[in-house]
Kinemage of the C-alpha trace (Angstrom):
@kinemage 1
@onewidth
@group {chain A} dominant
@subgroup {mainchain}
@vectorlist {calphas} color= white
{ca unk a 1} P -111.068 208.640 -145.569
{ca unk a 2} L -108.562 207.345 -148.110
{ca unk a 3} L -108.048 204.189 -150.097
{ca unk a 4} L -104.991 202.856 -151.919
{ca unk a 5} L -105.079 200.329 -154.723
{ca unk a 6} L -105.168 197.366 -152.353
{ca unk a 7} L -106.503 198.187 -148.900
{ca unk a 8} L -109.210 200.685 -147.901
{ca unk a 9} L -108.266 202.838 -144.914
{ca unk a 10} L -110.980 204.818 -143.125
{ca unk a 11} L -110.396 207.926 -141.064
{ca unk a 12} L -106.771 208.448 -142.025
{ca unk a 13} L -105.006 211.760 -141.547
{ca unk a 14} L -102.439 212.637 -144.216
{ca unk a 15} L -99.728 214.999 -142.984
{ca unk a 16} L -97.440 214.814 -146.020
{ca unk a 17} L -99.189 216.194 -149.144
{ca unk a 18} L -96.915 214.131 -151.393
{ca unk a 19} L -98.567 210.997 -150.008
{ca unk a 20} L -101.838 211.986 -151.669
{ca unk a 21} L -100.335 211.288 -155.102
{ca unk a 22} L -100.264 207.576 -154.279
{ca unk a 23} L -103.945 207.389 -153.357
{ca unk a 24} L -106.489 205.721 -155.594
{ca unk a 25} L -109.358 207.653 -154.049
{ca unk a 26} L -109.772 210.693 -151.841
{ca unk a 27} L -113.132 211.238 -150.160
{ca unk a 28} L -112.683 214.142 -147.755
{ca unk a 29} L -110.143 216.942 -147.317
{ca unk a 30} L -109.832 218.709 -143.956
{ca unk a 31} L -108.479 222.254 -144.048
{ca unk a 32} L -107.188 224.409 -141.251
{ca unk a 33} L -108.694 227.837 -141.854
{ca unk a 34} L -106.256 230.376 -140.485
{ca unk a 35} L -103.109 230.615 -142.571
{ca unk a 36} L -104.240 227.898 -144.987
{ca unk a 37} L -107.500 228.977 -146.606
{ca unk a 38} L -106.893 232.464 -145.254
{ca unk a 39} L -103.812 234.665 -145.088
{ca unk a 40} L -104.040 235.176 -141.304
{ca unk a 41} L -104.120 238.903 -142.057
{ca unk a 42} L -106.865 240.213 -139.796
{ca unk a 43} L -108.536 243.603 -139.662
{ca unk a 44} L -111.142 245.066 -137.347
{ca unk a 45} L -114.270 245.315 -139.445
{ca unk a 46} L -116.989 245.916 -136.835
{ca unk a 47} L -116.994 247.558 -133.422
{ca unk a 48} L -120.222 247.079 -131.462
{ca unk a 49} L -120.279 249.125 -128.245
{ca unk a 50} L -122.886 248.380 -125.609
{ca unk a 51} L -125.098 251.030 -124.042
{ca unk a 52} L -123.089 253.593 -122.114
{ca unk a 53} L -119.889 252.957 -124.046
{ca unk a 54} L -118.428 254.394 -127.242
{ca unk a 55} L -116.592 252.792 -130.145
{ca unk a 56} L -113.349 254.299 -128.888
{ca unk a 57} L -113.971 252.882 -125.408
{ca unk a 58} L -114.245 249.344 -126.806
{ca unk a 59} L -111.017 249.711 -128.779
{ca unk a 60} L -109.166 251.345 -125.869
{ca unk a 61} L -110.170 248.589 -123.444
{ca unk a 62} L -109.149 245.867 -125.918
{ca unk a 63} L -105.859 247.592 -126.763
{ca unk a 64} L -104.853 247.674 -123.103
{ca unk a 65} L -104.457 243.880 -123.206
{ca unk a 66} L -102.068 243.877 -126.175
{ca unk a 67} L -98.344 243.164 -125.958
{ca unk a 68} L -96.319 244.813 -128.741
{ca unk a 69} L -92.609 244.549 -129.468
{ca unk a 70} L -90.773 246.807 -131.890
{ca unk a 71} L -94.044 248.470 -132.793
{ca unk a 72} L -95.871 245.261 -133.700
{ca unk a 73} L -98.142 242.968 -131.706
{ca unk a 74} L -97.204 239.334 -131.174
{ca unk a 75} L -100.410 237.885 -132.638
{ca unk a 76} L -102.456 238.688 -135.745
{ca unk a 77} L -105.574 239.369 -133.671
{ca unk a 78} L -103.743 241.848 -131.460
{ca unk a 79} L -102.046 243.474 -134.440
{ca unk a 80} L -105.436 244.154 -136.029
{ca unk a 81} L -106.565 245.903 -132.840
{ca unk a 82} L -103.278 247.794 -132.487
{ca unk a 83} L -103.705 249.267 -135.954
{ca unk a 84} L -106.997 250.935 -135.012
{ca unk a 85} L -106.010 251.918 -131.465
{ca unk a 86} L -104.466 255.104 -130.172
{ca unk a 87} L -101.174 255.211 -128.293
{ca unk a 88} L -100.172 252.243 -126.078
{ca unk a 89} L -101.574 252.255 -122.548
{ca unk a 90} L -99.417 251.935 -119.441
{ca unk a 91} L -100.294 248.895 -117.327
{ca unk a 92} L -99.467 247.665 -113.880
{ca unk a 93} L -99.930 244.001 -114.802
{ca unk a 94} L -100.758 241.858 -117.831
{ca unk a 95} L -102.303 238.414 -118.173
{ca unk a 96} L -101.638 236.957 -121.649
{ca unk a 97} L -103.845 234.699 -123.699
{ca unk a 98} L -102.751 231.072 -123.478
{ca unk a 99} L -104.017 227.540 -123.955
{ca unk a 100} L -106.774 226.928 -121.433
{ca unk a 101} L -107.290 230.661 -120.881
{ca unk a 102} L -109.047 232.123 -123.938
{ca unk a 103} L -108.683 235.758 -122.925
{ca unk a 104} L -106.080 238.393 -122.106
{ca unk a 105} L -106.332 240.972 -119.341
{ca unk a 106} L -104.626 244.136 -118.181
{ca unk a 107} L -104.623 245.970 -114.863
{ca unk a 108} L -104.231 249.747 -114.756
{ca unk a 109} L -104.631 251.130 -111.264
{ca unk a 110} L -107.863 249.573 -110.048
{ca unk a 111} L -109.295 249.068 -113.529
{ca unk a 112} L -109.203 245.539 -114.973
{ca unk a 113} L -109.856 245.194 -118.707
{ca unk a 114} L -110.339 241.885 -120.515
{ca unk a 115} L -110.800 240.754 -124.107
{ca unk a 116} L -111.467 237.208 -125.203
{ca unk a 117} L -113.903 234.499 -126.214
{ca unk a 118} L -117.492 235.784 -125.827
{ca unk a 119} L -118.779 232.552 -124.276
{ca unk a 120} L -116.087 232.658 -121.576
{ca unk a 121} L -116.509 236.334 -120.731
{ca unk a 122} L -120.313 235.982 -120.771
{ca unk a 123} L -120.057 233.428 -117.975
{ca unk a 124} L -118.122 235.972 -115.873
{ca unk a 125} L -120.476 238.938 -116.340
{ca unk a 126} L -122.508 240.561 -113.602
{ca unk a 127} L -126.016 239.202 -113.242
{ca unk a 128} L -127.558 242.440 -114.489
{ca unk a 129} L -125.368 242.542 -117.621
{ca unk a 130} L -127.065 242.335 -121.024
{ca unk a 131} L -127.057 239.070 -122.976
{ca unk a 132} L -124.261 239.142 -125.554
{ca unk a 133} L -125.455 236.093 -127.505
{ca unk a 134} L -127.694 237.854 -130.090
{ca unk a 135} L -124.980 240.359 -131.010
{ca unk a 136} L -122.316 237.635 -131.134
{ca unk a 137} L -124.468 235.595 -133.514
{ca unk a 138} L -125.087 238.619 -135.738
{ca unk a 139} L -121.368 239.371 -136.094
{ca unk a 140} L -120.426 235.717 -136.544
{ca unk a 141} L -123.061 235.309 -139.258
{ca unk a 142} L -121.065 237.844 -141.270
{ca unk a 143} L -118.051 235.525 -141.153
{ca unk a 144} L -116.323 237.598 -138.477
{ca unk a 145} L -114.156 236.363 -135.632
{ca unk a 146} L -115.807 237.802 -132.525
{ca unk a 147} L -114.103 239.045 -129.365
{ca unk a 148} L -115.853 240.330 -126.275
{ca unk a 149} L -114.416 243.224 -124.282
{ca unk a 150} L -115.249 243.735 -120.607
{ca unk a 151} L -113.978 245.486 -117.524
{ca unk a 152} L -114.388 245.760 -113.766
{ca unk a 153} L -113.171 247.977 -110.951
{ca unk a 154} L -111.293 246.200 -108.172
{ca unk a 155} L -110.236 247.382 -104.740
{ca unk a 156} L -106.777 248.819 -104.117
{ca unk a 157} L -105.919 245.710 -102.110
{ca unk a 158} L -107.044 243.390 -104.914
{ca unk a 159} L -105.083 245.436 -107.443
{ca unk a 160} L -101.897 245.324 -105.355
{ca unk a 161} L -102.105 241.556 -105.048
{ca unk a 162} L -103.004 241.004 -108.707
{ca unk a 163} L -100.037 243.111 -109.803
{ca unk a 164} L -97.662 240.546 -108.287
{ca unk a 165} L -99.711 237.343 -108.465
{ca unk a 166} L -101.037 236.155 -111.857
{ca unk a 167} L -103.291 233.585 -110.182
{ca unk a 168} L -104.958 236.318 -108.138
{ca unk a 169} L -105.413 238.423 -111.264
{ca unk a 170} L -106.944 235.471 -113.108
{ca unk a 171} L -109.471 234.955 -110.313
{ca unk a 172} L -110.584 238.568 -110.677
{ca unk a 173} L -111.364 237.868 -114.347
{ca unk a 174} L -113.906 235.153 -113.558
{ca unk a 175} L -116.700 237.249 -112.064
{ca unk a 176} L -118.192 240.706 -111.718
{ca unk a 177} L -117.387 241.866 -115.255
{ca unk a 178} L -119.247 244.630 -117.065
{ca unk a 179} L -119.333 244.242 -120.864
{ca unk a 180} L -117.985 247.147 -122.894
{ca unk a 181} L -118.680 245.818 -126.386
{ca unk a 182} L -117.724 243.387 -129.119
{ca unk a 183} L -115.134 243.394 -131.888
{ca unk a 184} L -115.649 241.660 -135.224
{ca unk a 185} L -112.460 240.787 -137.094
{ca unk a 186} L -112.282 239.672 -140.716
{ca unk a 187} L -109.612 237.370 -142.086
{ca unk a 188} L -108.446 237.716 -145.687
{ca unk a 189} L -109.089 234.603 -147.817
{ca unk a 190} L -106.266 233.382 -150.031
{ca unk a 191} L -107.007 234.215 -153.661
{ca unk a 192} L -106.691 230.547 -154.616
{ca unk a 193} L -109.061 229.240 -151.925
{ca unk a 194} L -112.403 229.699 -153.688
{ca unk a 195} L -111.261 228.004 -156.880
{ca unk a 196} L -109.681 225.141 -154.983
{ca unk a 197} L -112.817 224.421 -152.951
{ca unk a 198} L -115.003 224.619 -156.068
{ca unk a 199} L -112.728 222.160 -157.855
{ca unk a 200} L -112.875 219.712 -154.950
{ca unk a 201} L -116.656 220.000 -154.904
{ca unk a 202} L -116.907 219.328 -158.640
{ca unk a 203} L -114.937 216.118 -158.129
{ca unk a 204} L -117.243 214.936 -155.356
{ca unk a 205} L -114.617 215.410 -152.657
{ca unk a 206} L -115.981 216.595 -149.319
{ca unk a 207} L -114.436 219.526 -147.469
{ca unk a 208} L -114.219 219.994 -143.700
{ca unk a 209} L -113.036 223.159 -141.954
{ca unk a 210} L -110.928 222.943 -138.795
{ca unk a 211} L -110.968 226.137 -136.755
{ca unk a 212} L -111.268 227.470 -133.237
{ca unk a 213} L -113.666 230.172 -134.429
{ca unk a 214} L -117.340 230.345 -133.448
{ca unk a 215} L -119.343 227.675 -135.367
{ca unk a 216} L -121.434 230.356 -137.083
{ca unk a 217} L -118.263 232.162 -138.202
{ca unk a 218} L -116.916 228.895 -139.595
{ca unk a 219} L -120.140 228.207 -141.471
């Protein structure tokens, strides 16, 4: 909340930083994390394969979902995975990450591979799949952004339809998945961030973090 010299205003959002200079009091600052407190320069720090799968298998399955142009992935998350992956994998179809769909998927033959938000992929796992929650919490507690990687085998008929129909491919991603493992990605803090937050704290100004990351990662 903010207050000028005449009228208190609660719950205001300041978009123009220059406006802050006119404030008599500042109580709370809300920061976006990625690209503001951090450099949005991600790297794969942990690979946690599940039983029956190797570290390379987790990376290979995740890399299949990446779109790269001119030797670089479109998003920082994908670029971090590309840097630790082997050569690009040929695909028959691709389902990109987008708002409302927190995962990306790739179809190669009858193999469907998916990477995305652990809570979303967990809901689509086979009933006999292991619980990912303890491992997700462990990685997130280290400040890592966590991605789950899963796969399933579809029929030739399902694959043929999914290759030409994104909606059909998306439906295949919502059930029957087998988890391959988890990826933990670390963002690089800006060098000025720690000092800035300490200074705000010393002045009694509260700080709030705005992020789409797991709550434990944010904490």
